[in-house]
C-alpha positions in Angstrom: 9.3 1.3 42.1 8.3 -0.3 38.8 9.5 1.0 35.4 7.1 2.7 32.8 7.3 4.3 29.6 4.7 6.9 28.0 3.4 6.9 24.4 1.2 9.6 22.8 -1.8 7.8 21.1 -4.1 9.4 18.5 -7.4 10.1 19.9 -9.4 11.8 17.3 -10.4 15.4 18.1 -10.3 16.6 21.5 -12.1 20.1 22.0 -11.3 20.9 25.5 -9.8 19.8 28.7 -13.3 18.7 29.8 -13.5 16.7 26.6 -10.1 15.0 27.3 -11.3 14.2 30.8 -14.0 11.9 29.0 -12.1 10.7 25.9 -8.5 10.2 27.1 -9.2 7.6 29.9 -11.1 5.5 27.4 -8.4 5.6 24.8 -5.8 4.7 27.3 -7.9 1.8 28.8 -8.4 0.5 25.2 -4.8 0.3 24.8 -4.0 -1.3 28.2 -2.3 1.8 29.7 -3.4 4.6 32.0 -3.8 8.4 30.9 -1.1 10.5 32.6 -3.3 13.7 32.2 -1.4 15.0 29.1 -2.9 15.7 25.8 -2.3 17.9 22.8 -4.0 18.9 19.4 -1.8 17.8 16.5 -4.2 18.7 13.6 -6.9 21.5 14.5 -10.4 20.0 14.5 -9.0 16.7 13.2 -6.6 15.0 15.6 -5.5 15.1 19.3 -3.1 12.7 21.0 -3.2 11.5 24.6 -0.2 10.5 26.7 -0.5 6.9 27.9 1.6 5.3 30.5 2.5 1.6 30.4 4.4 -0.7 32.6 7.7 -1.6 31.1 7.9 -4.6 30.7 4.4 -5.7 30.8 4.6 -7.8 34.0 1.6 -10.2 33.5 1.0 -10.0 37.2 -2.8 -10.5 36.8 -2.4 -13.9 35.1 -4.7 -13.0 32.3 -3.6 -13.5 28.6 -5.5 -12.8 25.6 -4.8 -12.6 21.8 -6.4 -10.3 19.3 -5.7 -9.1 15.8 -4.3 -5.5 15.4 -3.5 -3.4 12.2 0.0 -3.9 10.9 0.2 -2.0 7.6 0.6 -4.0 4.4 2.4 -7.4 4.8 3.5 -8.9 1.4 4.4 -12.4 2.3 5.4 -14.7 5.2 9.0 -13.5 5.1 7.8 -9.9 5.4 5.5 -11.1 8.3 8.5 -12.5 10.2 10.2 -8.9 10.1 7.1 -6.9 10.7 5.1 -9.1 13.2 7.4 -8.9 16.1 8.0 -5.1 15.7 4.4 -4.3 15.3 3.4 -6.5 18.3 6.0 -4.8 20.5 4.5 -1.5 19.4 1.2 -2.6 21.1 3.0 -3.8 24.2 2.4 -7.3 23.2 4.0 -10.4 21.5 3.3 -11.7 18.0 1.8 -15.1 17.7 3.0 -15.9 14.4 -0.3 -15.3 12.6 -1.2 -12.7 10.0 -4.0 -12.0 7.5 -4.3 -9.6 4.5 -7.5 -7.6 5.1 -7.2 -5.0 2.2 -4.9 -6.3 -0.7 -1.9 -4.1 -1.1 -2.9 -1.9 1.8 -3.5 -3.4 5.2 -2.9 -6.5 7.1 -3.5 -7.7 10.8 -1.3 -9.7 13.1 -2.4 -11.8 15.9 -0.8 -10.3 19.2 -1.0 -11.9 22.6 -1.2 -9.6 25.7 -0.2 -10.6 29.2 -1.9 -8.6 32.3 
């Protein structure tokens, strides 16, 4: 049996269990995981989370690799990126590829993350 871990991921408002049946699998798939059937409202009428299961570690058994930019919060310089990049990439279940770009000065940067399926 392979190991896995579960993470609660923000999904916007979910109004009912029927609504969760539609939204949660989409959110899970967008993050590369599988919805485990659990969800909860964390801010009424504003935000719910869905529990998403991921393989641990990502096994890459499908032989597919892709890279995309993901939000990383503000990154101030390359030294700061060296600290934040690997941590943020791991939080997405990927590997930082060493690239980063500021998208909103003083507020948001993105990093390049490689995923293995």
